[in-house]
C-alpha positions, 0 to 999 in steps of 0.5 A: 240784117241790121244796118249801122252807120259806118265808122270813120276811124278805119280807112285806107288811102292809096295812090295809083302812081306812087309806090308803097303803102301809106297810112294817114291819121286824118283825111279831111275836105272830101266835099262837093257843092253845087254852084247855083246861078240866080235867075230873076223872073220878070214880074215875080218879086217873091223869089228868084230861081236857083239854077244848078251851074256846076259842081265844085270840089274842095281841097283834100287834106291828108295828115300823118306822122312825118316819115323820112324818105316817103314817095309822097314827100318826093312827089310834093317836093318835085311839084313845089321845088321843080314845078314838076306836077304828076297828077295821080288818082287816089282811092279813099276807102272806109273799111269794115272789120275784115279790112275790106272797102265798104264805101270808096271815093275815087279822086281824079288827077290830084296834085299837091297844093300845100305841104306843112309840118306841125310846130316843134316844141321842146316842152312836148313829147309829140310826133311831128305831123305833116299835112298835105293838101291836094287839089283835084278835078273831081271824085266819084263815089264807089259803093261795094 
């Protein structure tokens, strides 16, 4: 059985506590990096030891065409205007030809950090794109 690299254009994003089906045109920032602490050993001048400290997760940005009356926008609005933060778990999945998850990432306790909308331009015929930046505790990789 031949194995091929997964494509990045067929994916889904689901929110545990928000009702409805959500589609996005782009998901970016799914990244983890290990923080390192330098340790200098006495008498050793050629190098310093790099010791793992903790994992650091970057913010995730979701982009899609602006839709009015969306539960995600209400969730963001409650956080930004009312300071009511409801952490939600999110599952981001790459899908195969049968629309089944092949690789997934389970994001824990995400809250909105930033909301923005693309520029408006009367000389272009383009869709208004909203961007939602989320911060979270961590994610786990799920394989099927």
